[in-house]
Biopython code that builds the backbone (N, CA, C, O; Angstrom):
import numpy as np
from Bio.PDB.StructureBuilder import StructureBuilder

atoms = [
    (1, "MET", "N", (-6.649, 5.471, -2.909)),
    (1, "MET", "CA", (-7.077, 4.668, -1.779)),
    (1, "MET", "C", (-6.138, 3.478, -1.639)),
    (1, "MET", "O", (-5.947, 2.726, -2.594)),
    (2, "ALA", "N", (-5.561, 3.302, -0.481)),
    (2, "ALA", "CA", (-4.678, 2.158, -0.233)),
    (2, "ALA", "C", (-5.518, 0.943, 0.152)),
    (2, "ALA", "O", (-6.475, 1.053, 0.918)),
    (3, "ILE", "N", (-5.152, -0.196, -0.381)),
    (3, "ILE", "CA", (-5.821, -1.443, -0.034)),
    (3, "ILE", "C", (-4.781, -2.410, 0.502)),
    (3, "ILE", "O", (-3.577, -2.191, 0.365)),
    (4, "LYS", "N", (-5.265, -3.489, 1.115)),
    (4, "LYS", "CA", (-4.380, -4.542, 1.597)),
    (4, "LYS", "C", (-4.664, -5.800, 0.795)),
    (4, "LYS", "O", (-5.817, -6.189, 0.609)),
    (5, "LEU", "N", (-3.599, -6.426, 0.324)),
    (5, "LEU", "CA", (-3.708, -7.699, -0.373)),
    (5, "LEU", "C", (-3.252, -8.780, 0.590)),
    (5, "LEU", "O", (-2.060, -8.916, 0.869)),
    (6, "HIS", "N", (-4.204, -9.544, 1.094)),
    (6, "HIS", "CA", (-3.888, -10.676, 1.964)),
    (6, "HIS", "C", (-3.571, -11.849, 1.045)),
    (6, "HIS", "O", (-4.386, -12.250, 0.215)),
    (7, "ARG", "N", (-2.360, -12.392, 1.215)),
    (7, "ARG", "CA", (-1.911, -13.446, 0.318)),
    (7, "ARG", "C", (-1.023, -14.427, 1.063)),
    (7, "ARG", "O", (-0.690, -14.217, 2.230)),
    (8, "CYS", "N", (-0.643, -15.495, 0.384)),
    (8, "CYS", "CA", (0.244, -16.493, 0.975)),
    (8, "CYS", "C", (1.640, -15.895, 1.156)),
    (8, "CYS", "O", (1.951, -14.860, 0.568)),
    (9, "PRO", "N", (2.480, -16.540, 1.965)),
    (9, "PRO", "CA", (3.812, -15.993, 2.209)),
    (9, "PRO", "C", (4.801, -16.218, 1.069)),
    (9, "PRO", "O", (5.917, -15.701, 1.110)),
    (10, "ASN", "N", (4.411, -16.973, 0.067)),
    (10, "ASN", "CA", (5.318, -17.308, -1.044)),
    (10, "ASN", "C", (5.343, -16.202, -2.095)),
    (10, "ASN", "O", (4.953, -16.423, -3.242)),
    (11, "VAL", "N", (5.796, -15.022, -1.708)),
    (11, "VAL", "CA", (5.806, -13.886, -2.631)),
    (11, "VAL", "C", (6.802, -14.066, -3.771)),
    (11, "VAL", "O", (6.746, -13.333, -4.758)),
    (12, "TRP", "N", (7.698, -15.012, -3.652)),
    (12, "TRP", "CA", (8.686, -15.296, -4.700)),
    (12, "TRP", "C", (8.077, -16.084, -5.862)),
    (12, "TRP", "O", (8.670, -16.151, -6.938)),
    (13, "VAL", "N", (6.890, -16.685, -5.652)),
    (13, "VAL", "CA", (6.231, -17.437, -6.730)),
    (13, "VAL", "C", (5.556, -16.428, -7.651)),
    (13, "VAL", "O", (4.595, -15.763, -7.265)),
    (14, "LYS", "N", (6.075, -16.323, -8.885)),
    (14, "LYS", "CA", (5.558, -15.330, -9.830)),
    (14, "LYS", "C", (5.210, -15.985, -11.156)),
    (14, "LYS", "O", (5.799, -15.691, -12.197)),
    (15, "VAL", "N", (4.223, -16.896, -11.084)),
    (15, "VAL", "CA", (3.697, -17.544, -12.284)),
    (15, "VAL", "C", (2.194, -17.280, -12.319)),
    (15, "VAL", "O", (1.544, -17.246, -11.275)),
    (16, "GLN", "N", (1.648, -17.096, -13.508)),
    (16, "GLN", "CA", (0.238, -16.724, -13.625)),
    (16, "GLN", "C", (-0.720, -17.792, -13.105)),
    (16, "GLN", "O", (-1.882, -17.485, -12.841)),
    (17, "GLY", "N", (-0.271, -19.028, -12.952)),
    (17, "GLY", "CA", (-1.131, -20.065, -12.402)),
    (17, "GLY", "C", (-1.316, -19.955, -10.898)),
    (17, "GLY", "O", (-2.192, -20.607, -10.330)),
    (18, "HIS", "N", (-0.498, -19.137, -10.250)),
    (18, "HIS", "CA", (-0.571, -18.981, -8.796)),
    (18, "HIS", "C", (-1.608, -17.909, -8.468)),
    (18, "HIS", "O", (-1.459, -16.767, -8.903)),
    (19, "PRO", "N", (-2.660, -18.248, -7.709)),
    (19, "PRO", "CA", (-3.747, -17.300, -7.457)),
    (19, "PRO", "C", (-3.306, -15.967, -6.848)),
    (19, "PRO", "O", (-3.773, -14.905, -7.260)),
    (20, "CYS", "N", (-2.411, -16.029, -5.873)),
    (20, "CYS", "CA", (-1.979, -14.784, -5.218)),
    (20, "CYS", "C", (-1.215, -13.888, -6.187)),
    (20, "CYS", "O", (-1.426, -12.676, -6.220)),
    (21, "TRP", "N", (-0.329, -14.491, -6.972)),
    (21, "TRP", "CA", (0.440, -13.698, -7.934)),
    (21, "TRP", "C", (-0.456, -13.148, -9.038)),
    (21, "TRP", "O", (-0.250, -12.028, -9.507)),
    (22, "ARG", "N", (-1.442, -13.926, -9.451)),
    (22, "ARG", "CA", (-2.353, -13.475, -10.510)),
    (22, "ARG", "C", (-3.007, -12.149, -10.107)),
    (22, "ARG", "O", (-3.072, -11.217, -10.908)),
    (23, "VAL", "N", (-3.486, -12.073, -8.876)),
    (23, "VAL", "CA", (-4.153, -10.860, -8.400)),
    (23, "VAL", "C", (-3.139, -9.746, -8.149)),
    (23, "VAL", "O", (-3.388, -8.594, -8.504)),
    (24, "GLN", "N", (-2.010, -10.076, -7.546)),
    (24, "GLN", "CA", (-0.974, -9.071, -7.296)),
    (24, "GLN", "C", (-0.480, -8.469, -8.609)),
    (24, "GLN", "O", (-0.287, -7.257, -8.704)),
    (25, "SER", "N", (-0.279, -9.300, -9.603)),
    (25, "SER", "CA", (0.176, -8.840, -10.914)),
    (25, "SER", "C", (-0.847, -7.901, -11.556)),
    (25, "SER", "O", (-0.480, -6.894, -12.160)),
    (26, "ALA", "N", (-2.133, -8.238, -11.423)),
    (26, "ALA", "CA", (-3.186, -7.379, -11.979)),
    (26, "ALA", "C", (-3.186, -6.015, -11.286)),
    (26, "ALA", "O", (-3.354, -4.986, -11.941)),
    (27, "LEU", "N", (-2.999, -6.006, -9.966)),
    (27, "LEU", "CA", (-2.916, -4.734, -9.236)),
    (27, "LEU", "C", (-1.733, -3.911, -9.727)),
    (27, "LEU", "O", (-1.846, -2.702, -9.928)),
    (28, "ASP", "N", (-0.589, -4.583, -9.920)),
    (28, "ASP", "CA", (0.609, -3.894, -10.417)),
    (28, "ASP", "C", (0.367, -3.286, -11.795)),
    (28, "ASP", "O", (0.709, -2.129, -12.040)),
    (29, "LYS", "N", (-0.223, -4.072, -12.690)),
    (29, "LYS", "CA", (-0.460, -3.605, -14.059)),
    (29, "LYS", "C", (-1.406, -2.412, -14.108)),
    (29, "LYS", "O", (-1.293, -1.562, -14.991)),
    (30, "GLN", "N", (-2.339, -2.348, -13.159)),
    (30, "GLN", "CA", (-3.289, -1.235, -13.118)),
    (30, "GLN", "C", (-2.765, -0.050, -12.314)),
    (30, "GLN", "O", (-3.413, 0.994, -12.250)),
    (31, "GLY", "N", (-1.590, -0.210, -11.701)),
    (31, "GLY", "CA", (-1.008, 0.885, -10.926)),
    (31, "GLY", "C", (-1.737, 1.172, -9.626)),
    (31, "GLY", "O", (-1.724, 2.303, -9.140)),
    (32, "ILE", "N", (-2.371, 0.156, -9.062)),
    (32, "ILE", "CA", (-3.121, 0.318, -7.818)),
    (32, "ILE", "C", (-2.176, 0.129, -6.633)),
    (32, "ILE", "O", (-1.469, -0.874, -6.544)),
    (33, "ASP", "N", (-2.173, 1.097, -5.733)),
    (33, "ASP", "CA", (-1.344, 1.001, -4.529)),
    (33, "ASP", "C", (-1.943, -0.023, -3.578)),
    (33, "ASP", "O", (-3.156, -0.059, -3.373)),
    (34, "TYR", "N", (-1.090, -0.847, -3.005)),
    (34, "TYR", "CA", (-1.548, -1.855, -2.053)),
    (34, "TYR", "C", (-0.423, -2.209, -1.101)),
    (34, "TYR", "O", (0.755, -1.974, -1.371)),
    (35, "GLU", "N", (-0.827, -2.778, 0.016)),
    (35, "GLU", "CA", (0.107, -3.295, 1.011)),
    (35, "GLU", "C", (-0.063, -4.809, 1.030)),
    (35, "GLU", "O", (-1.190, -5.303, 1.071)),
    (36, "ILE", "N", (1.033, -5.544, 1.000)),
    (36, "ILE", "CA", (0.964, -7.002, 1.089)),
    (36, "ILE", "C", (0.894, -7.402, 2.554)),
    (36, "ILE", "O", (1.697, -6.959, 3.376)),
    (37, "VAL", "N", (-0.083, -8.250, 2.865)),
    (37, "VAL", "CA", (-0.204, -8.833, 4.197)),
    (37, "VAL", "C", (-0.024, -10.333, 4.012)),
    (37, "VAL", "O", (-0.928, -11.026, 3.544)),
    (38, "LYS", "N", (1.155, -10.828, 4.387)),
    (38, "LYS", "CA", (1.443, -12.253, 4.230)),
    (38, "LYS", "C", (0.814, -13.026, 5.381)),
    (38, "LYS", "O", (0.948, -12.659, 6.549)),
    (39, "GLY", "N", (0.125, -14.108, 5.022)),
    (39, "GLY", "CA", (-0.504, -14.955, 6.026)),
    (39, "GLY", "C", (0.075, -16.352, 5.986)),
    (39, "GLY", "O", (0.955, -16.641, 5.175)),
    (40, "PRO", "N", (-0.411, -17.220, 6.854)),
    (40, "PRO", "CA", (0.100, -18.589, 6.921)),
    (40, "PRO", "C", (-0.115, -19.354, 5.619)),
    (40, "PRO", "O", (-1.109, -19.152, 4.922)),
    (41, "LEU", "N", (0.822, -20.226, 5.307)),
    (41, "LEU", "CA", (0.721, -21.048, 4.108)),
    (41, "LEU", "C", (-0.391, -22.087, 4.242)),
    (41, "LEU", "O", (-1.165, -22.292, 3.307)),
    (42, "PHE", "N", (-0.471, -22.735, 5.388)),
    (42, "PHE", "CA", (-1.414, -23.838, 5.561)),
    (42, "PHE", "C", (-2.796, -23.334, 5.961)),
    (42, "PHE", "O", (-2.928, -22.501, 6.858)),
    (43, "ARG", "N", (-3.836, -23.854, 5.279)),
    (43, "ARG", "CA", (-5.213, -23.405, 5.512)),
    (43, "ARG", "C", (-5.641, -23.558, 6.966)),
    (43, "ARG", "O", (-6.387, -22.726, 7.483)),
    (44, "GLY", "N", (-5.183, -24.600, 7.618)),
    (44, "GLY", "CA", (-5.567, -24.834, 9.005)),
    (44, "GLY", "C", (-5.093, -23.755, 9.961)),
    (44, "GLY", "O", (-5.576, -23.671, 11.090)),
    (45, "LYS", "N", (-4.160, -22.938, 9.525)),
    (45, "LYS", "CA", (-3.616, -21.871, 10.376)),
    (45, "LYS", "C", (-4.117, -20.484, 9.970)),
    (45, "LYS", "O", (-3.614, -19.474, 10.464)),
    (46, "ARG", "N", (-5.085, -20.431, 9.090)),
    (46, "ARG", "CA", (-5.564, -19.139, 8.570)),
    (46, "ARG", "C", (-6.771, -18.597, 9.341)),
    (46, "ARG", "O", (-7.755, -18.164, 8.741)),
    (47, "ASP", "N", (-6.688, -18.623, 10.653)),
    (47, "ASP", "CA", (-7.799, -18.137, 11.474)),
    (47, "ASP", "C", (-8.082, -16.657, 11.234)),
    (47, "ASP", "O", (-9.242, -16.249, 11.176)),
    (48, "ASP", "N", (-7.036, -15.856, 11.096)),
    (48, "ASP", "CA", (-7.225, -14.413, 10.887)),
    (48, "ASP", "C", (-7.941, -14.116, 9.574)),
    (48, "ASP", "O", (-8.811, -13.246, 9.521)),
    (49, "ILE", "N", (-7.580, -14.833, 8.524)),
    (49, "ILE", "CA", (-8.221, -14.594, 7.225)),
    (49, "ILE", "C", (-9.681, -15.060, 7.261)),
    (49, "ILE", "O", (-10.541, -14.481, 6.597)),
    (50, "GLU", "N", (-9.950, -16.113, 8.045)),
    (50, "GLU", "CA", (-11.331, -16.573, 8.183)),
    (50, "GLU", "C", (-12.163, -15.549, 8.960)),
    (50, "GLU", "O", (-13.313, -15.288, 8.608)),
    (51, "ARG", "N", (-11.587, -14.975, 10.008)),
    (51, "ARG", "CA", (-12.302, -13.927, 10.753)),
    (51, "ARG", "C", (-12.590, -12.719, 9.854)),
    (51, "ARG", "O", (-13.650, -12.101, 9.951)),
    (52, "LEU", "N", (-11.656, -12.400, 9.002)),
    (52, "LEU", "CA", (-11.797, -11.247, 8.118)),
    (52, "LEU", "C", (-12.819, -11.486, 7.011)),
    (52, "LEU", "O", (-13.658, -10.630, 6.730)),
    (53, "SER", "N", (-12.738, -12.665, 6.384)),
    (53, "SER", "CA", (-13.505, -12.890, 5.156)),
    (53, "SER", "C", (-14.550, -13.998, 5.227)),
    (53, "SER", "O", (-15.343, -14.157, 4.299)),
    (54, "GLY", "N", (-14.561, -14.766, 6.314)),
    (54, "GLY", "CA", (-15.532, -15.851, 6.419)),
    (54, "GLY", "C", (-15.102, -17.120, 5.714)),
    (54, "GLY", "O", (-15.888, -18.062, 5.618)),
    (55, "GLN", "N", (-13.884, -17.171, 5.222)),
    (55, "GLN", "CA", (-13.355, -18.357, 4.537)),
    (55, "GLN", "C", (-11.834, -18.370, 4.688)),
    (55, "GLN", "O", (-11.265, -17.431, 5.244)),
    (56, "ARG", "N", (-11.166, -19.425, 4.197)),
    (56, "ARG", "CA", (-9.729, -19.595, 4.443)),
    (56, "ARG", "C", (-8.870, -19.564, 3.182)),
    (56, "ARG", "O", (-7.729, -20.026, 3.215)),
    (57, "GLN", "N", (-9.374, -19.045, 2.091)),
    (57, "GLN", "CA", (-8.598, -19.045, 0.846)),
    (57, "GLN", "C", (-8.005, -17.672, 0.564)),
    (57, "GLN", "O", (-8.567, -16.640, 0.929)),
    (58, "TYR", "N", (-6.855, -17.693, -0.097)),
    (58, "TYR", "CA", (-6.203, -16.481, -0.599)),
    (58, "TYR", "C", (-6.470, -16.384, -2.085)),
    (58, "TYR", "O", (-6.808, -17.384, -2.718)),
    (59, "PRO", "N", (-6.326, -15.209, -2.652)),
    (59, "PRO", "CA", (-6.083, -13.909, -2.038)),
    (59, "PRO", "C", (-7.379, -13.251, -1.583)),
    (59, "PRO", "O", (-8.470, -13.626, -2.012)),
    (60, "VAL", "N", (-7.237, -12.266, -0.708)),
    (60, "VAL", "CA", (-8.347, -11.447, -0.222)),
    (60, "VAL", "C", (-7.887, -9.995, -0.287)),
    (60, "VAL", "O", (-6.768, -9.672, 0.112)),
    (61, "ILE", "N", (-8.743, -9.136, -0.786)),
    (61, "ILE", "CA", (-8.455, -7.700, -0.804)),
    (61, "ILE", "C", (-9.275, -7.041, 0.294)),
    (61, "ILE", "O", (-10.486, -7.240, 0.392)),
    (62, "GLU", "N", (-8.594, -6.253, 1.118)),
    (62, "GLU", "CA", (-9.245, -5.504, 2.188)),
    (62, "GLU", "C", (-9.162, -4.017, 1.851)),
    (62, "GLU", "O", (-8.079, -3.474, 1.632)),
    (63, "PHE", "N", (-10.327, -3.371, 1.814)),
    (63, "PHE", "CA", (-10.380, -1.942, 1.540)),
    (63, "PHE", "C", (-10.131, -1.151, 2.820)),
    (63, "PHE", "O", (-10.196, -1.697, 3.921)),
    (64, "GLU", "N", (-9.847, 0.131, 2.665)),
    (64, "GLU", "CA", (-9.535, 0.998, 3.808)),
    (64, "GLU", "C", (-10.626, 0.997, 4.867)),
    (64, "GLU", "O", (-10.335, 1.127, 6.056)),
    (65, "ASP", "N", (-11.872, 0.853, 4.449)),
    (65, "ASP", "CA", (-12.979, 0.886, 5.409)),
    (65, "ASP", "C", (-13.198, -0.457, 6.105)),
    (65, "ASP", "O", (-14.124, -0.596, 6.904)),
    (66, "GLY", "N", (-12.349, -1.450, 5.808)),
    (66, "GLY", "CA", (-12.452, -2.759, 6.450)),
    (66, "GLY", "C", (-13.278, -3.764, 5.679)),
    (66, "GLY", "O", (-13.296, -4.942, 6.036)),
    (67, "SER", "N", (-13.969, -3.332, 4.623)),
    (67, "SER", "CA", (-14.731, -4.274, 3.808)),
    (67, "SER", "C", (-13.759, -5.097, 2.969)),
    (67, "SER", "O", (-12.628, -4.679, 2.720)),
    (68, "ILE", "N", (-14.212, -6.266, 2.542)),
    (68, "ILE", "CA", (-13.323, -7.166, 1.818)),
    (68, "ILE", "C", (-13.919, -7.585, 0.482)),
    (68, "ILE", "O", (-15.120, -7.458, 0.243)),
    (69, "TYR", "N", (-13.049, -8.085, -0.372)),
    (69, "TYR", "CA", (-13.431, -8.604, -1.686)),
    (69, "TYR", "C", (-12.709, -9.920, -1.888)),
    (69, "TYR", "O", (-11.484, -9.990, -1.792)),
    (70, "ARG", "N", (-13.486, -10.980, -2.174)),
    (70, "ARG", "CA", (-12.909, -12.299, -2.416)),
    (70, "ARG", "C", (-13.757, -13.034, -3.440)),
    (70, "ARG", "O", (-14.962, -13.209, -3.257)),
    (71, "GLU", "N", (-13.123, -13.456, -4.504)),
    (71, "GLU", "CA", (-13.711, -14.319, -5.523)),
    (71, "GLU", "C", (-12.599, -15.241, -5.986)),
    (71, "GLU", "O", (-11.485, -15.199, -5.465)),
    (72, "ASP", "N", (-12.907, -16.073, -6.967)),
    (72, "ASP", "CA", (-11.862, -16.853, -7.612)),
    (72, "ASP", "C", (-10.826, -15.868, -8.152)),
    (72, "ASP", "O", (-11.183, -14.799, -8.648)),
    (73, "SER", "N", (-9.551, -16.224, -8.057)),
    (73, "SER", "CA", (-8.491, -15.280, -8.447)),
    (73, "SER", "C", (-8.599, -14.832, -9.903)),
    (73, "SER", "O", (-8.245, -13.697, -10.222)),
    (74, "LYS", "N", (-9.079, -15.698, -10.789)),
    (74, "LYS", "CA", (-9.248, -15.299, -12.192)),
    (74, "LYS", "C", (-10.295, -14.197, -12.304)),
    (74, "LYS", "O", (-10.128, -13.245, -13.065)),
    (75, "ASP", "N", (-11.371, -14.335, -11.541)),
    (75, "ASP", "CA", (-12.419, -13.314, -11.548)),
    (75, "ASP", "C", (-11.928, -12.012, -10.920)),
    (75, "ASP", "O", (-12.231, -10.920, -11.402)),
    (76, "MET", "N", (-11.163, -12.148, -9.832)),
    (76, "MET", "CA", (-10.606, -10.955, -9.187)),
    (76, "MET", "C", (-9.681, -10.215, -10.145)),
    (76, "MET", "O", (-9.785, -8.998, -10.297)),
    (77, "ALA", "N", (-8.779, -10.945, -10.790)),
    (77, "ALA", "CA", (-7.838, -10.326, -11.734)),
    (77, "ALA", "C", (-8.590, -9.675, -12.895)),
    (77, "ALA", "O", (-8.225, -8.588, -13.341)),
    (78, "GLY", "N", (-9.629, -10.332, -13.379)),
    (78, "GLY", "CA", (-10.422, -9.773, -14.468)),
    (78, "GLY", "C", (-11.094, -8.466, -14.085)),
    (78, "GLY", "O", (-11.117, -7.517, -14.868)),
    (79, "LYS", "N", (-11.638, -8.422, -12.885)),
    (79, "LYS", "CA", (-12.289, -7.202, -12.408)),
    (79, "LYS", "C", (-11.269, -6.074, -12.247)),
    (79, "LYS", "O", (-11.540, -4.924, -12.592)),
    (80, "ILE", "N", (-10.100, -6.417, -11.721)),
    (80, "ILE", "CA", (-9.036, -5.417, -11.553)),
    (80, "ILE", "C", (-8.590, -4.896, -12.912)),
    (80, "ILE", "O", (-8.476, -3.686, -13.105)),
    (81, "GLN", "N", (-8.337, -5.803, -13.857)),
    (81, "GLN", "CA", (-7.861, -5.415, -15.186)),
    (81, "GLN", "C", (-8.899, -4.607, -15.948)),
    (81, "GLN", "O", (-8.552, -3.787, -16.798)),
    (82, "ALA", "N", (-10.179, -4.838, -15.644)),
    (82, "ALA", "CA", (-11.248, -4.077, -16.295)),
    (82, "ALA", "C", (-11.446, -2.706, -15.644)),
    (82, "ALA", "O", (-12.289, -1.924, -16.082)),
    (83, "GLY", "N", (-10.664, -2.418, -14.595)),
    (83, "GLY", "CA", (-10.782, -1.134, -13.917)),
    (83, "GLY", "C", (-11.996, -1.026, -13.021)),
    (83, "GLY", "O", (-12.456, 0.079, -12.732)),
    (84, "LYS", "N", (-12.532, -2.173, -12.570)),
    (84, "LYS", "CA", (-13.772, -2.169, -11.799)),
    (84, "LYS", "C", (-13.599, -2.566, -10.334)),
    (84, "LYS", "O", (-14.588, -2.829, -9.650)),
    (85, "LEU", "N", (-12.366, -2.614, -9.844)),
    (85, "LEU", "CA", (-12.147, -3.041, -8.461)),
    (85, "LEU", "C", (-12.890, -2.155, -7.472)),
    (85, "LEU", "O", (-13.468, -2.651, -6.506)),
    (86, "PHE", "N", (-12.877, -0.852, -7.706)),
    (86, "PHE", "CA", (-13.485, 0.081, -6.761)),
    (86, "PHE", "C", (-14.915, 0.462, -7.137)),
    (86, "PHE", "O", (-15.523, 1.297, -6.466)),
    (87, "GLU", "N", (-15.453, -0.124, -8.178)),
    (87, "GLU", "CA", (-16.784, 0.224, -8.664)),
    (87, "GLU", "C", (-17.844, 0.004, -7.586)),
    (87, "GLU", "O", (-17.974, -1.095, -7.047)),
    (88, "GLY", "N", (-18.599, 1.058, -7.277)),
    (88, "GLY", "CA", (-19.671, 0.968, -6.293)),
    (88, "GLY", "C", (-19.201, 0.995, -4.852)),
    (88, "GLY", "O", (-20.019, 0.912, -3.936)),
    (89, "HIS", "N", (-17.903, 1.109, -4.635)),
    (89, "HIS", "CA", (-17.361, 1.119, -3.273)),
    (89, "HIS", "C", (-17.590, 2.482, -2.657)),
    (89, "HIS", "O", (-17.176, 3.492, -3.226)),
    (90, "GLN", "N", (-18.239, 2.534, -1.508)),
    (90, "GLN", "CA", (-18.552, 3.807, -0.859)),
    (90, "GLN", "C", (-17.284, 4.540, -0.468)),
    (90, "GLN", "O", (-16.355, 3.946, 0.080)),
    (91, "GLY", "N", (-17.251, 5.813, -0.747)),
    (91, "GLY", "CA", (-16.127, 6.651, -0.364)),
    (91, "GLY", "C", (-14.910, 6.473, -1.246)),
    (91, "GLY", "O", (-13.854, 7.040, -0.966)),
    (92, "ALA", "N", (-15.043, 5.688, -2.315)),
    (92, "ALA", "CA", (-13.913, 5.481, -3.216)),
    (92, "ALA", "C", (-14.441, 5.370, -4.626)),
    (92, "ALA", "O", (-15.465, 5.958, -4.973)),
    (93, "GLN", "N", (-13.729, 4.609, -5.433)),
    (93, "GLN", "CA", (-14.106, 4.449, -6.826)),
    (93, "GLN", "C", (-14.908, 3.184, -7.071)),
    (93, "GLN", "O", (-15.312, 2.959, -8.212)),
    (94, "GLY", "N", (-15.171, 2.327, -6.061)),
    (94, "GLY", "CA", (-15.853, 1.066, -6.301)),
    (94, "GLY", "C", (-16.329, 0.362, -5.055)),
    (94, "GLY", "O", (-16.286, 0.943, -3.971)),
    (95, "SER", "N", (-16.800, -0.922, -5.180)),
    (95, "SER", "CA", (-17.397, -1.661, -4.065)),
    (95, "SER", "C", (-16.929, -3.098, -3.983)),
    (95, "SER", "O", (-16.781, -3.761, -5.009)),
    (96, "PRO", "N", (-16.692, -3.590, -2.771)),
    (96, "PRO", "CA", (-16.296, -4.980, -2.629)),
    (96, "PRO", "C", (-17.490, -5.902, -2.825)),
    (96, "PRO", "O", (-18.634, -5.505, -2.603)),
    (97, "ALA", "N", (-17.222, -7.113, -3.234)),
    (97, "ALA", "CA", (-18.285, -8.083, -3.442)),
    (97, "ALA", "C", (-18.756, -8.685, -2.128)),
    (97, "ALA", "O", (-19.865, -9.214, -2.061)),
    (98, "VAL", "N", (-17.942, -8.618, -1.087)),
    (98, "VAL", "CA", (-18.252, -9.263, 0.181)),
    (98, "VAL", "C", (-17.982, -8.284, 1.306)),
    (98, "VAL", "O", (-17.022, -7.516, 1.251)),
    (99, "SER", "N", (-18.826, -8.311, 2.326)),
    (99, "SER", "CA", (-18.581, -7.504, 3.515)),
    (99, "SER", "C", (-18.047, -8.397, 4.616)),
    (99, "SER", "O", (-18.252, -9.610, 4.576)),
    (100, "PRO", "N", (-17.362, -7.824, 5.605)),
    (100, "PRO", "CA", (-16.849, -8.650, 6.685)),
    (100, "PRO", "C", (-17.988, -9.342, 7.416)),
    (100, "PRO", "O", (-19.063, -8.760, 7.570)),
    (101, "PRO", "N", (-17.775, -10.573, 7.871)),
    (101, "PRO", "CA", (-18.831, -11.287, 8.589)),
    (101, "PRO", "C", (-19.087, -10.629, 9.943)),
    (101, "PRO", "O", (-18.189, -10.046, 10.552)),
    (102, "THR", "N", (-20.326, -10.736, 10.394)),
    (102, "THR", "CA", (-20.667, -10.226, 11.715)),
    (102, "THR", "C", (-20.874, -11.405, 12.641)),
    (102, "THR", "O", (-21.363, -12.452, 12.217)),
    (103, "SER", "N", (-20.513, -11.249, 13.885)),
    (103, "SER", "CA", (-20.696, -12.344, 14.838)),
    (103, "SER", "C", (-22.034, -12.173, 15.527)),
    (103, "SER", "O", (-22.473, -11.056, 15.796)),
    (104, "THR", "N", (-22.673, -13.291, 15.807)),
    (104, "THR", "CA", (-23.981, -13.255, 16.472)),
    (104, "THR", "C", (-23.906, -13.901, 17.817)),
    (104, "THR", "O", (-24.909, -13.966, 18.527)),
]
sb = StructureBuilder()
sb.init_structure("model")
sb.init_model(0)
sb.init_chain("A")
sb.init_seg("    ")
for serial, (resi, resn, name, xyz) in enumerate(atoms, 1):
    if name == "N":
        sb.init_residue(resn, " ", resi, " ")
    sb.init_atom(name, np.array(xyz, "f"), 0.0, 1.0, " ", f" {name:<3s}", serial, name[0])
structure = sb.get_structure()
């Protein structure tokens, strides 16, 4: 199953203290296929990520069915490294912690 990793545009930053790299590195180590979707650096310009996830922080994982997963990057990396990213996810190997927001 292909997923999308929504992250900051600074893909050259490869230190474990960087939230986006922490999650990207965990995906790499687990051999999970993903597509990088680079978004705006500044939070005030992250309208698309807010529409997708209901908040403006990176990283965000988007599953093929459009559902999303967002937690603190340490928690996200831990779940990925434990092999539980897709756990409970319908039609795949797991489930996201968050669903896309609905408009009323």
